C-alpha positions as CSV (number, residue, x, y, z in Angstrom):
1,M,2.8,-48.3,78.3
2,L,0.9,-48.3,75.5
3,D,3.5,-46.0,73.8
4,R,6.3,-48.4,74.5
5,I,4.2,-51.4,72.6
6,R,3.8,-49.1,69.6
7,W,7.5,-48.4,69.5
8,W,8.7,-51.7,69.7
9,V,6.1,-53.1,66.9
10,R,7.7,-50.3,65.2
11,E,11.0,-51.5,65.4
12,Q,10.4,-55.3,65.1
13,S,8.5,-54.8,61.9
14,P,10.3,-54.7,58.5
15,P,11.0,-51.5,56.2
16,L,8.3,-51.2,53.8
17,P,10.0,-51.0,50.2
18,P,9.9,-47.1,48.5
19,R,6.8,-46.4,46.4
20,R,7.5,-46.8,42.8
21,R,5.1,-45.6,39.8
22,R,3.8,-48.2,37.8
23,P,4.5,-47.0,33.9
24,D,1.7,-49.1,32.6
25,L,-0.3,-46.8,34.4
26,T,1.2,-43.6,33.5
27,L,-1.5,-41.2,31.3
28,P,0.0,-39.5,29.0
29,L,-0.6,-35.4,28.6
30,P,-3.3,-34.2,26.3
31,Q,-1.6,-32.9,22.9
32,R,-2.9,-29.6,22.0
33,D,-3.7,-29.2,18.0
34,P,-3.5,-25.7,17.2
35,S,-5.7,-26.5,14.1
36,L,-8.6,-27.2,15.5
37,A,-8.8,-24.6,18.0
38,V,-11.5,-22.4,17.4
39,P,-11.3,-18.7,18.0
40,L,-14.1,-17.1,20.4
41,P,-15.2,-13.4,19.5
42,L,-13.8,-10.7,21.5
43,P,-16.5,-8.5,23.5
44,P,-17.1,-5.3,22.4
45,T,-14.3,-2.8,24.6
46,S,-15.3,0.5,25.6
47,A,-15.1,3.0,23.7
48,P,-11.6,5.1,23.3
49,S,-11.0,8.2,26.3
50,S,-11.3,11.5,24.8
51,S,-7.5,12.2,25.9
52,S,-6.2,9.3,23.1
53,S,-4.6,10.6,19.9
54,S,-6.7,10.3,16.6
55,S,-4.0,7.5,15.5
56,S,-4.7,5.4,18.6
57,Q,-8.6,5.6,17.9
58,S,-8.0,4.3,14.6
59,S,-6.2,1.3,15.9
60,S,-8.1,0.6,18.8
61,S,-11.6,1.6,17.5
62,T,-14.0,-1.2,18.1
63,S,-16.6,-3.1,15.5
64,G,-19.9,-3.1,15.9
65,V,-21.3,-6.5,17.5
66,V,-25.1,-7.3,16.7
67,V,-26.4,-10.4,18.4
68,G,-29.6,-12.2,17.1
69,G,-30.9,-13.8,14.1
70,G,-28.8,-16.8,14.7
71,G,-25.6,-15.6,15.4
72,V,-22.8,-12.8,15.9
73,G,-22.6,-10.4,13.5
74,T,-19.7,-8.1,13.4
75,H,-19.0,-5.1,11.2
76,L,-15.7,-5.3,9.5
77,N,-15.5,-1.5,8.7
78,Q,-13.7,-0.3,12.1
79,N,-14.9,3.1,11.9
80,N,-17.4,5.5,10.1
81,H,-15.0,7.7,8.1
82,N,-13.6,6.7,4.6
83,H,-10.0,6.0,3.8
84,H,-9.9,10.0,2.9
85,G,-10.7,11.0,6.6
86,R,-14.4,12.3,5.3
87,K,-17.2,11.3,7.4
88,S,-19.2,9.1,5.9
89,N,-23.0,9.0,5.7
90,H,-23.3,5.1,5.4
91,Q,-26.3,3.8,7.2
92,L,-25.5,1.1,9.7
93,I,-27.1,-2.4,8.6
94,H,-27.3,-5.1,11.2
95,V,-27.0,-8.6,10.1
96,S,-30.0,-9.2,12.2
97,E,-32.2,-7.2,10.2
98,L,-31.3,-9.1,6.7
99,E,-33.7,-11.9,6.0
100,R,-32.7,-14.4,3.3
101,V,-35.3,-14.8,0.5
102,S,-33.9,-16.7,-2.0
103,R,-30.2,-18.3,-3.3
104,V,-29.2,-16.3,-6.6
105,G,-26.1,-18.3,-7.0
106,S,-23.0,-20.1,-6.0
107,G,-19.4,-20.9,-7.2
108,A,-16.3,-22.1,-5.7
109,G,-15.8,-18.9,-3.8
110,G,-18.7,-18.7,-2.1
111,T,-23.0,-18.1,-2.4
112,V,-24.9,-15.0,-2.9
113,Y,-28.4,-14.6,-1.5
114,K,-31.3,-12.3,-2.6
115,V,-32.0,-10.6,0.9
116,I,-34.6,-7.9,2.2
117,H,-33.5,-5.4,4.8
118,R,-36.7,-5.5,7.0
119,P,-36.6,-2.1,8.2
120,T,-36.6,-0.5,4.8
121,G,-37.8,-3.1,2.5
122,K,-34.9,-2.8,0.2
123,L,-33.6,-5.5,-1.6
124,Y,-29.4,-6.5,-1.4
125,A,-27.3,-9.4,-2.7
126,L,-25.1,-11.2,0.5
127,K,-22.4,-12.9,-0.8
128,V,-20.9,-15.7,1.5
129,I,-17.4,-16.2,1.3
130,Y,-16.0,-19.7,2.0
131,G,-13.1,-20.5,3.9
132,N,-11.5,-20.2,7.5
133,H,-10.2,-17.0,8.1
134,D,-6.8,-16.3,10.5
135,E,-6.6,-13.0,11.8
136,S,-4.1,-11.5,9.1
137,V,-6.6,-12.0,6.8
138,R,-9.4,-10.5,8.7
139,R,-7.0,-7.3,9.4
140,Q,-6.3,-7.2,5.7
141,I,-10.1,-7.4,5.0
142,C,-10.8,-4.4,7.4
143,R,-8.2,-2.3,5.6
144,E,-10.0,-2.8,2.1
145,I,-13.4,-2.5,3.3
146,E,-13.0,1.4,3.3
147,I,-11.7,1.7,0.0
148,L,-14.5,-0.5,-1.4
149,R,-17.5,1.2,0.5
150,D,-15.8,4.4,-0.7
151,V,-16.2,3.2,-4.4
152,D,-19.2,5.1,-6.3
153,N,-19.8,4.4,-10.0
154,P,-23.0,4.2,-12.0
155,N,-21.4,0.7,-13.7
156,V,-19.9,-0.5,-10.8
157,V,-21.7,-2.8,-8.2
158,K,-22.3,-0.8,-4.9
159,C,-20.2,-2.4,-2.0
160,H,-22.5,-1.8,1.0
161,D,-20.8,-3.0,4.0
162,M,-18.9,-6.6,5.1
163,F,-19.4,-8.9,8.3
164,D,-18.2,-11.3,9.9
165,H,-20.7,-13.4,10.8
166,N,-20.9,-16.9,12.5
167,G,-16.8,-17.0,11.2
168,E,-17.7,-16.7,7.7
169,I,-17.4,-13.3,5.5
170,E,-20.5,-11.8,4.2
171,V,-20.5,-9.0,1.9
172,L,-23.5,-6.9,1.3
173,L,-23.5,-5.8,-2.4
174,E,-26.1,-3.9,-4.4
175,F,-28.8,-6.0,-6.1
176,M,-29.2,-6.5,-9.6
177,D,-32.4,-7.9,-10.5
178,R,-32.0,-8.7,-13.8
179,G,-28.8,-11.3,-13.3
180,S,-25.4,-11.5,-15.0
181,L,-24.8,-11.9,-18.5
182,E,-23.3,-15.1,-18.6
183,G,-24.1,-17.5,-21.5
184,Q,-25.7,-14.6,-23.6
185,K,-25.0,-14.5,-27.3
186,I,-25.1,-10.9,-28.5
187,P,-24.6,-10.9,-32.1
188,R,-25.7,-7.4,-33.0
189,E,-22.4,-4.7,-32.8
190,Q,-24.4,-1.9,-31.5
191,D,-25.5,-3.7,-28.8
192,L,-22.1,-5.4,-27.7
193,A,-20.3,-1.7,-28.5
194,D,-23.1,-0.4,-25.7
195,L,-22.2,-3.0,-23.4
196,A,-18.2,-2.6,-23.4
197,R,-18.9,1.2,-23.4
198,Q,-20.4,0.6,-19.8
199,T,-18.2,-1.9,-19.0
200,L,-15.0,0.5,-19.9
201,R,-16.3,3.3,-17.6
202,G,-16.4,0.9,-14.7
203,L,-13.1,-0.4,-15.3
204,A,-11.7,3.0,-15.9
205,Y,-13.0,4.1,-12.9
206,L,-11.4,1.5,-11.1
207,H,-8.2,1.8,-12.7
208,S,-8.1,5.3,-12.1
209,R,-8.4,4.5,-8.3
210,R,-5.8,1.9,-8.6
211,I,-8.2,-0.9,-7.9
212,V,-7.5,-4.0,-10.4
213,H,-10.7,-6.1,-10.7
214,R,-8.4,-9.4,-11.5
215,D,-11.9,-11.5,-12.2
216,I,-13.9,-9.9,-15.5
217,K,-15.9,-12.5,-16.8
218,P,-19.4,-12.4,-18.2
219,S,-20.7,-13.8,-14.8
220,N,-19.4,-10.9,-13.2
221,L,-21.7,-8.6,-15.5
222,L,-24.7,-7.9,-14.2
223,I,-27.4,-6.0,-15.8
224,D,-30.6,-4.5,-14.2
225,T,-34.6,-3.6,-15.5
226,R,-33.3,-0.3,-16.8
227,N,-30.8,-1.8,-18.6
228,Q,-27.6,-0.8,-17.1
229,V,-24.6,-2.9,-17.0
230,K,-22.4,-2.9,-13.9
231,I,-19.2,-4.8,-13.0
232,A,-19.2,-7.2,-9.7
233,D,-17.1,-8.9,-7.5
234,F,-14.2,-6.3,-7.6
235,G,-11.9,-6.7,-5.0
236,V,-13.7,-9.5,-3.6
237,S,-11.6,-12.1,-5.6
238,R,-8.5,-10.5,-4.2
239,I,-9.8,-11.6,-0.9
240,L,-10.9,-14.9,-1.8
241,E,-7.3,-15.8,-2.9
242,Q,-6.4,-15.2,0.5
243,T,-9.1,-17.3,2.2
244,M,-8.8,-20.3,-0.2
245,D,-6.4,-23.0,0.1
246,P,-2.8,-21.2,-0.1
247,C,-1.9,-23.8,-2.7
248,N,-3.9,-22.5,-5.2
249,S,-2.8,-19.6,-6.6
250,S,-5.9,-18.4,-8.3
251,V,-9.8,-18.4,-7.9
252,G,-12.1,-20.6,-9.8
253,T,-11.3,-20.8,-13.3
254,I,-8.9,-19.9,-15.5
255,A,-10.3,-19.4,-18.9
256,Y,-10.3,-15.2,-18.7
257,M,-6.9,-15.1,-17.3
258,S,-4.0,-13.4,-19.5
259,P,-1.0,-15.4,-20.5
260,E,1.1,-13.7,-18.4
261,R,-1.0,-14.3,-15.1
262,I,-1.3,-18.0,-15.9
263,N,2.7,-18.6,-17.0
264,T,4.8,-16.7,-14.8
265,D,7.8,-17.3,-17.3
266,L,6.3,-15.1,-19.6
267,N,6.5,-11.3,-19.6
268,Q,9.8,-11.5,-17.7
269,G,7.8,-12.8,-14.7
270,Q,6.2,-9.2,-14.8
271,Y,2.5,-9.0,-14.3
272,D,0.3,-5.6,-15.1
273,G,-3.2,-6.3,-13.3
274,Y,-4.5,-3.3,-15.5
275,A,-3.7,-5.2,-18.6
276,G,-4.9,-8.4,-17.2
277,D,-8.2,-7.0,-16.6
278,I,-8.3,-5.7,-20.7
279,W,-7.5,-9.3,-21.7
280,S,-10.1,-10.5,-20.0
281,L,-12.5,-7.8,-21.1
282,G,-11.9,-8.8,-24.9
283,V,-12.4,-12.6,-24.2
284,S,-15.7,-12.0,-22.6
285,I,-16.9,-9.4,-25.4
286,L,-15.7,-11.9,-27.9
287,E,-17.5,-14.9,-26.1
288,F,-20.3,-12.5,-25.9
289,Y,-20.2,-12.5,-29.9
290,L,-19.6,-15.8,-30.9
291,G,-22.2,-17.5,-28.8
292,R,-19.3,-19.6,-26.9
293,F,-15.8,-19.3,-25.6
294,P,-13.1,-18.0,-27.9
295,F,-10.6,-20.8,-27.6
296,A,-10.4,-24.0,-29.1
297,V,-11.3,-25.8,-26.0
298,G,-14.2,-25.2,-23.4
299,R,-13.7,-22.7,-20.4
300,Q,-15.0,-25.6,-18.2
301,G,-11.8,-27.6,-19.5
302,D,-9.1,-29.2,-17.6
303,W,-6.4,-26.8,-16.5
304,A,-3.6,-28.3,-18.9
305,S,-5.6,-27.7,-21.6
306,L,-6.6,-24.5,-20.8
307,M,-3.2,-22.9,-20.0
308,C,-1.8,-24.3,-23.5
309,A,-4.9,-22.8,-25.6
310,I,-4.6,-19.5,-23.5
311,C,-0.3,-19.2,-23.2
312,M,1.0,-21.2,-26.4
313,S,-1.5,-20.6,-29.1
314,Q,-2.2,-16.9,-31.0
315,P,-4.8,-14.9,-29.4
316,P,-8.5,-15.4,-30.9
317,E,-9.7,-13.1,-33.2
318,A,-13.1,-11.8,-34.1
319,P,-14.1,-13.4,-37.2
320,P,-13.9,-12.2,-40.7
321,T,-17.9,-11.3,-40.8
322,A,-17.6,-8.8,-38.2
323,S,-16.9,-5.1,-39.2
324,R,-13.3,-4.0,-39.3
325,E,-13.8,-1.4,-36.0
326,F,-15.2,-4.7,-34.0
327,R,-12.1,-7.0,-35.4
328,D,-9.4,-3.8,-34.3
329,F,-11.0,-3.3,-30.7
330,I,-10.8,-7.5,-30.2
331,A,-7.2,-7.1,-31.1
332,C,-6.3,-4.1,-29.2
333,C,-7.7,-6.0,-26.1
334,L,-6.0,-9.2,-26.6
335,Q,-2.6,-8.5,-27.7
336,R,-0.2,-11.2,-26.2
337,E,2.7,-8.3,-24.9
338,P,0.9,-6.9,-22.1
339,R,2.1,-3.3,-22.9
340,R,0.6,-3.5,-26.2
341,R,-3.1,-3.6,-24.9
342,W,-4.6,-0.5,-24.6
343,T,-6.3,0.8,-21.7
344,A,-9.3,1.5,-20.3
345,S,-9.6,4.8,-21.1
346,R,-8.2,4.7,-24.5
347,L,-10.6,1.9,-25.6
348,L,-13.5,4.4,-24.5
349,H,-12.4,6.5,-27.6
350,H,-12.0,3.7,-29.9
351,P,-14.0,4.0,-33.2
352,F,-15.8,0.6,-32.5
353,I,-17.1,2.1,-29.3
354,A,-17.7,6.0,-30.9
355,Q,-19.0,5.2,-34.0
356,N,-21.8,2.9,-32.0
357,N,-22.4,5.3,-28.9
358,I,-26.5,5.4,-29.2
359,A,-27.4,8.9,-28.8
360,G,-25.3,9.2,-25.7
361,N,-28.2,7.3,-23.9
362,N,-27.6,4.5,-21.7
363,Q,-30.6,2.3,-23.6
364,V,-28.6,-1.3,-23.9
365,L,-29.0,-4.4,-25.3
366,N,-32.1,-4.4,-26.3
367,N,-31.8,-8.1,-27.8
368,V,-30.5,-9.1,-24.3
369,H,-33.4,-8.0,-22.7
370,Q,-35.5,-10.3,-24.9
371,L,-32.9,-13.0,-24.2
372,L,-32.8,-12.5,-20.5
373,P,-35.9,-14.3,-18.5
374,P,-38.9,-11.4,-17.9
375,P,-39.4,-9.9,-14.3
376,P,-41.8,-11.7,-12.2
377,P,-45.3,-10.2,-12.3
378,P,-46.3,-8.3,-9.2
379,R,-48.2,-10.5,-6.6
380,T,-51.6,-9.1,-5.8
381,L,-52.3,-9.2,-2.2
382,P,-56.0,-11.0,-1.2
383,S,-58.8,-8.3,-0.5
C-alpha cells in the first residue's frame, strides 16, 4: 500500500527542470606561469654500474651534493678527470667548509668574498655570480669548468672549483692579498714593462690553449705580496654573458673593448678575440702610465660617448715624453685593424719588454708596492 502511494505522488508531481550550471559561479582554472617556476635540485643518483661504457659514465656522472652551512652546494665539475682524461689530484672542497671573512668587491656581474677553508685555514676568493641560470647555461658551465680548472700558470689566477649554491653560481678562486691594480699610476717605464711582461706571459699561455679572456682591464690584474701580477676572471666573463640580460651583449663597461667588438660593422663583421685581448691590454698599460683613462671621455661615460671615442676617433698614443720603445709598444697594441696588432707571444720580444727585463726575476713594481695599502699587521693572541 505504501509503495502505491509513493507511485501516485511521483505521477502527480510536475517534472523538475534540468539542472543548469550558473555561469556567474564558474571558476577559471589557474594558469601556470613558466617564468615563476622554481627548479628543485635533483637528488643524487646512484653510481653507474661497472657494465656501463665510459661515454655513458661521462654523460650520466653525478655531482657531489653537500648539505649544510645554509644551503645545498653542488659541484659543477662532473667528475675528477680533466679534459685530457688524466686523473686530477684536485682536493674536493665543500661549500659548507667555506666561511666568508669579508667582502672584497662587487660589480655588475657579482660579488667577490674573501673566504677561509676551515679544515685547512687556507684563504680563497669566492666570486658569486648574479642572475638566473637555466639548464643550458648550467650544462655550458659544466663543460667549461674542467678547462678552467686545468689552467696552471704563475701569471693567471687559479680557478679551483665552481658550485651551484642556492641557485647562484659560485666560483672558488686563488686569493690575491694585495688586490687589483685599478686606479694606480705607474710612470716608471721599467716597472710598467715588468707589469706588461707578466701580463703578456699569462695572456700568451691562455691564447696558446685557445682561451680568450675578453675582459682585460686594470681591475682584472691582481697583485700579491710577492709582487706577482696575475690575470683574473678569465673564462668567467663568458659565463657572465650567458647569465646576464640576453639583450645586453656585453658585460660591464665597454671602455676597454676593441672597436670591432663594439661596432660589428668594422672589420667586415669579423671579431678576433685574441686581438681583442691585445687592444684591452694596450689601453690598460697606457692608463697605468698616464694615471687616467687614455680616451677623451671618462671610462664611466655613457655608452654612446664611449662608442664614438673608441670606434670613430684615432687610437690613443703614448705622449712624446715617453721613450720611443714604449710609444711603439702601445702602437703595436692599439692598431685599429685587428690583423696588424701584435700577438702576445710577439710582444714578449718587443724592445720595450726585452730592454727593461729586470735580470730575469719577478720583482715588479716597487712604486706600486708603495702605492698599495700595506698589509695589516699580524694579530697578537691574548696571553
